Each structure stands twice: as structure tokens, then as C-alpha cells.
C-alpha positions in Angstrom: -11.9 -1.1 30.3 -15.2 0.1 28.9 -15.4 3.8 27.9 -18.4 6.1 28.0 -20.1 7.3 24.8 -18.8 10.6 23.5 -15.8 10.6 25.8 -14.6 14.2 25.1 -18.1 15.6 25.5 -18.5 13.7 28.8 -15.2 15.1 30.0 -16.4 18.6 29.2 -19.5 18.0 31.3 -17.5 16.5 34.2 -15.1 19.4 34.2 -17.8 22.0 34.3 -20.2 20.3 36.8 -18.1 18.4 39.2 -15.0 18.7 41.4 -13.4 15.5 40.2 -9.6 15.6 39.6 -8.2 15.6 36.1 -6.8 12.2 36.6 -10.2 10.7 37.6 -11.8 12.2 34.5 -9.0 11.1 32.2 -9.2 7.5 33.5 -12.9 7.4 33.1 -13.0 8.9 29.6 -9.9 7.2 28.3 -8.0 10.4 27.8 -4.6 11.7 28.8 -4.3 13.9 31.9 -2.8 16.8 29.8 -5.7 16.5 27.3 -8.2 16.9 30.1 -6.1 19.9 31.4 -6.3 21.4 27.9 -10.1 21.0 27.9 -10.2 22.8 31.2 -8.0 25.6 29.8 -10.2 25.9 26.7 -7.3 24.8 24.3 -8.8 21.4 23.5 -12.3 20.4 22.4 -13.4 23.9 21.6 -17.0 24.1 20.6 -17.9 20.7 22.0 -21.1 20.7 24.1 -21.0 18.8 27.4 -22.7 15.4 27.4 -24.5 14.6 30.7 -23.5 11.1 31.7 -26.2 11.0 34.4 -29.1 11.6 32.0 -27.6 9.1 29.6 -27.4 6.4 32.3 -23.6 6.2 32.3 -23.0 7.5 35.8 -25.1 8.1 38.9 -25.0 11.2 41.1 -24.0 8.9 44.0 -21.0 7.6 42.1 -19.8 11.1 41.3 -20.1 12.2 44.9 -18.2 9.1 46.1 -15.3 9.9 43.8 -15.4 13.6 44.7 -14.9 12.8 48.3 -12.1 10.4 47.6 -9.6 11.6 44.9 -8.1 8.1 44.7 -11.4 6.5 43.8 -12.2 5.6 40.2 -15.5 6.2 38.5 -17.4 3.0 37.6 -19.4 3.1 34.3 -22.9 1.8 34.6 -23.6 -1.5 32.8 -25.5 -1.0 29.6 -26.7 -4.3 28.0 -27.2 -2.6 24.7 -23.5 -1.8 24.5 -22.4 -5.4 24.8 -20.3 -6.5 21.8 -19.9 -3.0 20.4 -16.1 -3.0 20.9 -15.9 -6.3 18.9 -18.2 -5.2 16.1 -16.7 -6.0 12.7 -17.1 -3.7 9.7 -15.2 -1.6 7.2 -12.5 0.7 8.5 -13.5 4.3 9.2 -11.9 6.7 6.6 -11.7 10.4 7.4 -13.6 12.8 5.2 -10.3 14.4 4.0 -9.1 11.0 2.6 -12.4 9.6 1.2 -11.8 11.2 -2.2 -8.5 9.3 -2.4 -10.0 5.9 -1.6 -10.7 4.9 -5.3 -6.9 5.5 -6.0 -6.0 3.1 -3.2 -8.5 0.5 -4.4 -7.1 0.7 -7.9 -3.6 0.2 -6.6 -4.6 -2.9 -4.6 -6.6 -4.3 -7.5 -3.7 -3.8 -9.9 -0.7 -4.9 -7.8 -2.4 -7.4 -5.5 -5.2 -9.1 -7.5 -5.1 -12.0 -5.1 -6.7 -10.0 -2.3 -10.4 -10.6 -1.9 -13.0 -7.8 -1.8 -13.4 -8.4 1.9 -9.6 -7.9 2.6 -9.5 -4.7 0.5 -12.6 -3.4 2.3 -10.9 -3.9 5.7 -7.7 -2.2 4.5 -9.1 1.0 3.1 -12.6 1.1 4.6 -14.8 0.7 1.5 -17.7 -1.4 0.2 -17.7 -4.3 -2.1 -19.8 -2.5 -4.8 -17.2 0.2 -5.0 -14.4 -2.4 -5.3 -16.3 -4.2 -8.1 -16.8 -0.9 -10.0 -13.1 -0.3 -9.9 -12.4 -3.8 -11.1 -14.9 -3.5 -13.9 -13.8 0.1 -14.7 -17.4 1.3 -14.3 -16.7 3.7 -11.5 -18.0 7.2 -12.2 -14.5 8.8 -11.9 -12.4 5.9 -13.3 -10.9 8.2 -16.0 -9.3 10.4 -13.3 -8.3 7.6 -11.0 -4.6 6.8 -10.8 -3.4 3.9 -8.6 -1.7 5.1 -5.4 -0.3 3.0 -2.6 -2.7 3.0 0.3 0.2 3.0 2.8 1.5 6.3 1.3 -2.0 7.7 1.6 -2.2 6.8 5.3 -5.2 4.5 4.9 -3.5 1.4 6.3 -0.2 0.4 7.8 2.5 -1.6 5.9 2.2 -4.4 8.5 -1.5 -4.7 7.8 -1.0 -4.9 4.1 1.8 -7.5 4.5 -0.4 -9.5 6.8 -3.3 -9.5 4.2 -0.8 -10.6 1.5 0.5 -13.4 3.7 -3.1 -14.7 4.2 -3.6 -14.6 0.5 -0.4 -16.7 0.0 -1.7 -19.2 2.5 -5.1 -19.4 0.8 -3.4 -19.9 -2.6 -1.3 -22.7 -1.2 -4.3 -24.4 0.4 -6.2 -24.4 -2.8 -3.2 -26.0 -4.6 -3.4 -23.7 -7.6 -0.4 -23.2 -9.8 1.0 -19.7 -9.9 3.2 -18.0 -12.5 6.4 -16.1 -11.6 4.6 -12.8 -11.9 1.9 -14.0 -9.5 4.5 -15.2 -7.0 6.2 -11.8 -7.0 2.9 -10.2 -6.3 2.1 -12.5 -3.4 5.3 -11.8 -1.4 5.3 -9.0 1.1 6.8 -5.6 0.4 9.8 -6.3 2.8 10.6 -9.5 1.0 10.4 -8.1 -2.4 12.7 -5.2 -1.5 15.2 -7.6 0.1 15.2 -9.9 -2.9 18.2 -9.8 -5.3 17.5 -8.4 -8.8 17.7 -11.2 -11.3 19.1 -10.2 -14.7 16.7 -10.8 -17.5 17.2 -10.7 -21.3 14.8 -8.5 -23.1 12.1 -10.2 -25.0 13.3 -8.9 -28.4 16.7 -10.4 -27.7 15.5 -13.8 -26.6 17.3 -16.6 -28.4 20.3 -14.5 -29.3 22.3 -15.1 -26.1 24.6 -17.7 -27.9 24.9 -15.8 -31.1 28.5 -14.9 -32.3 29.7 -13.4 -35.5 31.0 -15.9 -38.0 29.4 -18.8 -36.2 27.6 -19.8 -39.4 30.8 -20.0 -41.4 32.9 -23.1 -41.4 36.7 -22.9 -41.1 37.1 -24.1 -44.7 34.9 -21.3 -46.1 36.3 -18.5 -43.8 39.1 -16.7 -45.7 42.4 -16.2 -43.9 43.9 -12.8 -43.4 46.7 -13.5 -45.9 44.2 -14.5 -48.7 42.1 -11.4 -48.0 45.2 -9.2 -48.3 46.2 -10.8 -51.6 42.8 -10.3 -53.1 42.9 -6.6 -52.1 46.4 -6.1 -53.7 45.2 -7.8 -57.0 42.5 -5.2 -57.4 45.0 -2.3 -57.4 47.9 -4.0 -59.3 48.9 -1.9 -62.4 48.6 -3.5 -65.9 51.9 -4.8 -67.4 53.6 -2.8 -70.2 53.1 -4.3 -73.7 53.7 -3.6 -77.4 50.1 -2.8 -78.2 50.0 0.5 -76.3 48.5 3.6 -77.9 51.9 5.3 -77.6 53.3 2.9 -80.2 50.7 3.8 -82.8 51.6 7.5 -82.6 55.2 6.8 -83.6 
């Protein structure tokens, strides 16, 4: 169902200037009944000025009177040819002002951990422009020295399902191109749920590579390796006292 422009402001005007029920106003503006009730009580939409739907050609006075006379009737939005296709308009995601300063951190995270994502996919995930993404890739962004990669899901800029869907499309695109990927690239292309569920494969450190079959004494043959008995005999010969003979110094003193 098409909704009027500036829905809350239109609801404010209808509450102040008509006798329509809260349910009729809520259905026409796409709001909840309790939200319309809060607007009437002054608890919601404080400071919002009413938006006249008659002057803006969204309703007619006859349509309002018809629904005021019949509480079960629904307001019908006037057809506006200029509004056709607005709900299907494609573009970058809207990012609230409070989170726009964190957008470079989210872009840096996506560029670092998911380099397979295109600029268009990143733009849709975090609501940015391609020049900004390129500046993060080239490290020419004005605040790149203070930018630390942060997961956009943790920042609330996109949902985990949206990120996994984008990664899945990148996997399909890579497979269609027939490019050969390394193990590191394959790990980056899987979704977060798959990577968390995967078993950890034990790996030997790079500085220990080639020593997995090394054992002490492996380079000595059985013929050259001394037995324990021979080693004990050699040790005893080192500490064996010299035999008593006739050429001792004590004999010269006599």
C-alpha cells in the first residue's frame, strides 16, 4: 500500500483538523494505533509541524468527510504520477548521522576481511559512495591514520544475513569466472556461520615446518651409536686410580 509523504507530519495534521479515528489515521499513514494515540497525547512527534495532505494533493476534503461519516471506511491516497517507482528506487543505504563517523571503520573491515566484495556491494551494505571506498582501499582517506577496522554488523550498519548473502554472491561470481583461489581466499569467501561451525585444523608453525619427522639420534646409525655398557665403561676409566709402582716419590725419600 502506498503511503503519504511525511507520514508523521500528515498524522499530526489529521489529528488536529479532523475527527477521523486513530485506526483510520494509522492505516493511512502506515503507523501503529498506539503511535497515533501517542501523537494525540503529545508524547510522540513532539515539535513536528502538521503537513496538510489536501494542499499537497494527497487527499481531498470529500475523501476526509466520507471517512469521518463512516469509521470503517479507509482513506484513499490520491494518485501521484511523480511518485511512481519511488518505492523501488535503488541507491545506497541511508546511514543515521550518529553512525556516519563510524562508516570508514566498517568499510576498512569489509575491504580487509572480504576483498572479494565489489564496491557496489560494500556501498549497499554500509550506505557509502564508491570514491570513499576507493580512498579506503588506497589508504588516501583523510582520516585513515585513525581508522580501525570494525565489523559493520557490530556497528549496526547491516544485518548478518545481508553480509552473508553478499559473500555468497561473491562466491558464486568467483565460481562463474573459474578463477583459482587459495586456501586463505576460500576461508574469506565462506559465510560467518560456516566459518564458525568449521572445525579448527591443527597447523604446524612456519618456523617448525619440515621438522615434524625429526627425532633425536635419527642421524646416527646403530653401529656408531654407543651402547649404555660402553658408555659406563668409558666413564669408569676416567676416574680409575693409577696402579702403585716402585718409581713413586715416597721411595726416593727413604
